[in-house]
N, CA, C and O of each residue as an XYZ file, in Angstrom:
296
protein
N      -9.955     12.434     28.008
C     -10.112     11.197     27.226
C     -10.483     10.108     28.104
O     -10.288      9.931     29.306
N     -11.137      9.337     27.106
C     -12.114      8.075     28.101
C     -10.875      6.547     27.805
O     -10.266      6.190     26.796
N     -10.943      5.933     29.348
C     -10.242      4.854     29.533
C     -10.445      3.852     30.043
O      -9.551      3.272     30.660
N     -11.607      3.391     29.937
C     -12.512      2.252     30.841
C     -12.234      1.034     30.493
O     -12.048      0.758     29.308
N     -12.178      0.308     31.262
C     -11.861     -1.171     31.219
C     -12.557     -1.791     31.394
O     -12.925     -1.738     32.568
N     -13.151     -2.616     30.701
C     -14.168     -3.843     30.612
C     -13.363     -4.933     31.878
O     -12.240     -5.399     31.687
N     -14.221     -5.219     33.212
C     -13.799     -6.254     33.962
C     -14.829     -7.093     34.587
O     -14.834     -7.676     35.671
N     -15.707     -7.016     33.643
C     -16.997     -7.972     33.798
C     -18.042     -7.962     32.737
O     -18.279     -7.059     31.934
N     -18.480     -8.826     32.835
C     -19.572     -9.034     31.795
C     -20.940     -7.420     31.612
O     -21.291     -6.617     30.748
N     -21.215     -7.719     32.883
C     -21.923     -6.144     32.870
C     -20.948     -5.161     32.231
O     -21.444     -4.535     31.295
N     -19.948     -4.939     32.457
C     -19.523     -4.150     31.413
C     -19.399     -3.790     30.291
O     -19.495     -2.671     29.788
N     -19.039     -5.376     29.613
C     -19.257     -5.513     28.368
C     -20.295     -5.175     27.729
O     -20.170     -4.649     26.623
N     -21.537     -5.402     28.283
C     -23.089     -5.255     28.266
C     -23.680     -3.866     27.642
O     -24.669     -3.624     26.950
N     -22.458     -2.922     28.287
C     -22.625     -1.823     28.082
C     -21.981     -1.054     27.295
O     -22.338      0.088     27.005
N     -20.777     -1.732     26.805
C     -19.950     -1.631     25.694
C     -21.307     -1.130     24.228
O     -22.375     -1.731     24.113
N     -20.954     -0.172     23.471
C     -21.644     -0.139     22.219
C     -22.019     -1.318     21.597
O     -21.088     -2.110     21.453
N     -23.539     -1.824     21.016
C     -24.056     -2.633     20.588
C     -23.114     -2.976     19.260
O     -22.693     -4.082     18.921
N     -22.920     -1.737     18.637
C     -22.347     -1.663     16.874
C     -20.934     -2.357     16.908
O     -20.462     -3.193     16.137
N     -20.345     -1.702     18.144
C     -19.053     -1.977     18.126
C     -18.921     -3.443     18.381
O     -18.141     -3.953     17.577
N     -19.437     -4.296     19.250
C     -19.321     -5.422     19.192
C     -19.929     -6.214     18.245
O     -19.369     -7.288     18.024
N     -20.886     -5.974     17.656
C     -21.547     -6.622     16.315
C     -20.337     -6.489     15.138
O     -19.934     -7.505     14.569
N     -19.852     -5.298     14.855
C     -18.619     -5.546     13.788
C     -17.538     -6.193     14.336
O     -16.689     -6.473     13.490
N     -17.291     -6.506     15.387
C     -15.848     -7.228     15.923
C     -16.376     -8.420     15.610
O     -15.656     -9.192     14.976
N     -17.403     -8.738     15.885
C     -17.813    -10.443     15.961
C     -18.083    -10.599     14.147
O     -18.178    -11.750     13.722
N     -18.141    -10.006     13.634
C     -18.463    -10.421     12.148
C     -17.087    -10.237     11.725
O     -16.748    -10.992     10.813
N     -15.938     -9.182     12.281
C     -14.648     -9.115     11.635
C     -13.960    -10.394     11.996
O     -13.023    -10.788     11.302
N     -14.248    -10.867     12.734
C     -13.435    -11.873     13.781
C     -13.676    -13.303     12.978
O     -12.779    -14.089     12.673
N     -15.289    -13.485     12.666
C     -15.401    -14.218     11.746
C     -14.889    -14.555     10.773
O     -14.455    -15.675     10.504
N     -14.885    -13.155      9.837
C     -14.306    -13.059      8.165
C     -12.811    -13.383      8.785
O     -12.506    -14.306      8.030
N     -11.822    -13.248      9.556
C     -10.635    -13.352      9.253
C     -10.240    -14.144     10.254
O      -9.130    -13.781     10.644
N     -10.879    -15.566     11.164
C     -10.439    -16.217     11.920
C      -9.187    -16.904     11.853
O      -8.146    -16.877     12.509
N      -9.476    -17.332     11.171
C      -7.962    -18.244     10.752
C      -6.515    -17.403     10.778
O      -5.457    -17.964     11.064
N      -6.590    -16.269     10.509
C      -5.792    -15.053      9.937
C      -5.499    -14.501     11.789
O      -4.299    -14.546     12.060
N      -6.104    -14.182     12.591
C      -6.353    -13.774     13.788
C      -5.805    -14.821     14.872
O      -4.829    -14.625     15.596
N      -6.964    -16.478     14.843
C      -5.730    -16.658     15.016
C      -4.414    -17.509     14.775
O      -4.102    -18.401     15.564
N      -3.700    -17.222     13.728
C      -2.295    -17.532     13.368
C      -1.730    -16.171     13.887
O      -0.536    -16.355     14.125
N      -2.086    -14.885     14.162
C      -1.627    -14.025     14.756
C      -1.104    -14.262     16.302
O       0.002    -14.406     16.824
N      -2.596    -14.227     16.806
C      -2.424    -14.811     17.952
C      -1.399    -15.906     18.373
O      -0.447    -15.671     19.117
N      -1.585    -16.716     18.013
C      -0.836    -18.033     18.131
C       0.834    -17.547     18.402
O       1.467    -18.154     19.266
N       1.583    -16.285     17.520
C       2.642    -16.285     17.184
C       2.879    -14.536     17.890
O       3.522    -13.640     17.343
N       2.004    -14.433     19.477
C       1.853    -13.558     19.937
C       1.963    -12.065     19.140
O       2.764    -11.231     19.563
N       1.334    -11.851     18.271
C       1.376    -10.440     17.186
C       0.302     -9.811     17.473
O      -0.512     -9.346     16.675
N       0.273     -9.778     18.681
C      -1.029     -8.861     19.233
C      -0.874     -7.316     18.732
O      -1.789     -6.510     18.564
N       0.297     -7.148     18.570
C       0.415     -5.207     18.016
C      -0.107     -5.000     16.556
O      -0.581     -3.982     16.052
N       0.199     -6.772     15.777
C      -0.185     -6.546     14.466
C      -2.028     -6.646     14.409
O      -2.756     -5.899     13.756
N      -2.276     -7.307     14.921
C      -3.879     -7.571     15.096
C      -4.271     -6.152     15.261
O      -4.956     -5.601     14.399
N      -3.828     -5.470     16.440
C      -4.876     -4.431     16.930
C      -4.383     -3.379     15.516
O      -5.346     -3.009     14.845
N      -3.310     -2.999     15.143
C      -3.346     -2.418     13.773
C      -4.536     -2.612     13.350
O      -5.486     -1.864     13.581
N      -4.569     -3.656     12.685
C      -5.378     -4.153     11.681
C      -6.919     -3.724     12.384
O      -7.884     -3.216     11.813
N      -6.802     -4.040     13.534
C      -8.436     -3.431     14.014
C      -8.434     -1.950     13.723
O      -9.478     -1.430     13.329
N      -7.201     -1.142     13.907
C      -7.913      0.006     13.732
C      -7.875      0.345     12.410
O      -8.764      1.078     11.977
N      -6.883     -0.110     11.580
C      -7.422      0.435     10.575
C      -8.821     -0.185      9.687
O      -9.371      0.443      8.782
N      -9.161     -1.290     10.080
C     -10.319     -1.465      9.735
C     -11.534     -0.589      9.970
O     -12.349     -0.323      9.087
N     -11.605     -0.124     11.325
C     -12.422      0.167     11.689
C     -12.265      2.286     11.770
O     -13.075      3.032     12.321
N     -11.120      2.658     11.110
C     -10.531      3.698     10.799
C     -10.549      4.711     11.859
O     -11.103      5.804     11.750
N      -9.769      4.195     13.130
C      -9.458      5.255     13.920
C      -7.934      5.295     13.978
O      -7.121      4.685     13.283
N      -7.713      6.303     15.137
C      -6.535      6.615     15.439
C      -6.260      5.542     16.601
O      -7.102      5.373     17.484
N      -4.904      4.733     16.571
C      -4.531      3.656     17.753
C      -4.689      4.002     19.219
O      -4.896      3.178     20.109
N      -4.519      5.851     19.437
C      -4.092      6.428     20.529
C      -5.368      6.874     20.911
O      -5.384      7.704     21.820
N      -6.899      6.368     20.232
C      -8.037      7.234     20.495
C      -8.865      6.442     21.898
O      -8.435      5.482     22.537
N      -9.811      6.987     22.055
C     -10.358      6.436     23.207
C     -11.380      5.345     21.914
O     -11.858      4.278     22.299
N     -11.527      5.710     20.801
C     -12.007      4.378     20.165
C     -11.736      3.708     19.864
O     -12.448      2.901     19.265
N     -10.035      3.525     20.153
C      -9.112      2.261     19.793
C      -9.741      1.907     20.748
O     -10.719      1.169     20.632
N      -9.314      2.355     21.886
C      -9.470      1.808     23.338
C     -10.459      0.968     23.587
O     -10.201     -0.015     24.283
N     -11.763      1.154     23.097
C     -12.649      1.018     23.103
C     -13.254     -0.282     22.276
O     -14.328     -0.865     22.423
N     -12.238     -0.504     21.412
C     -12.174     -1.409     20.030
C     -11.207     -2.446     20.864
O     -11.666     -3.459     21.391
N      -9.957     -2.118     20.919
C      -9.534     -3.002     21.575
C      -9.595     -4.157     22.863
O      -9.346     -5.356     22.981
N     -10.132     -2.924     23.842
C     -10.936     -4.205     24.846
C     -12.025     -5.066     24.513
O     -11.947     -6.200     24.984
N     -13.341     -4.710     23.588
C     -14.441     -5.140     23.283
C     -13.423     -6.541     22.916
O     -13.276     -7.565     23.583
N     -12.791     -6.146     21.579
C     -11.699     -7.282     20.894
C     -11.344     -8.685     21.896
O     -11.620     -9.877     21.759
N     -10.604     -7.922     22.945
C     -10.216     -8.703     24.060
C     -10.940     -9.522     24.614
O     -10.595    -10.686     24.816
N     -12.086     -9.018     24.952
C     -13.339     -9.559     25.369
C     -13.885    -10.581     24.456
O     -13.611    -11.619     25.059
N     -14.491    -10.920     23.367
C     -14.653    -11.350     22.455
C     -14.151    -12.781     21.819
O     -14.648    -13.829     21.408
N     -12.742    -12.120     22.009
C     -11.543    -13.028     20.979
C     -10.971    -14.057     21.991
O     -10.110    -14.861     21.633
């Protein structure tokens, strides 16, 4: 299982461009809801929505990539 952590901008740039693009679109479309959940520290709810939206298993490496990329963007 791959468990890379994004620690710099260069790490972020190496992430799958498709994930970045899709997440940016998702964030833009759901900005108000995401900000509201973040204000209430409902991060698990946010991540679960992302896993559902992108059809990934929560404990998979793909889910980890999505979570880390989302955290970096948002």
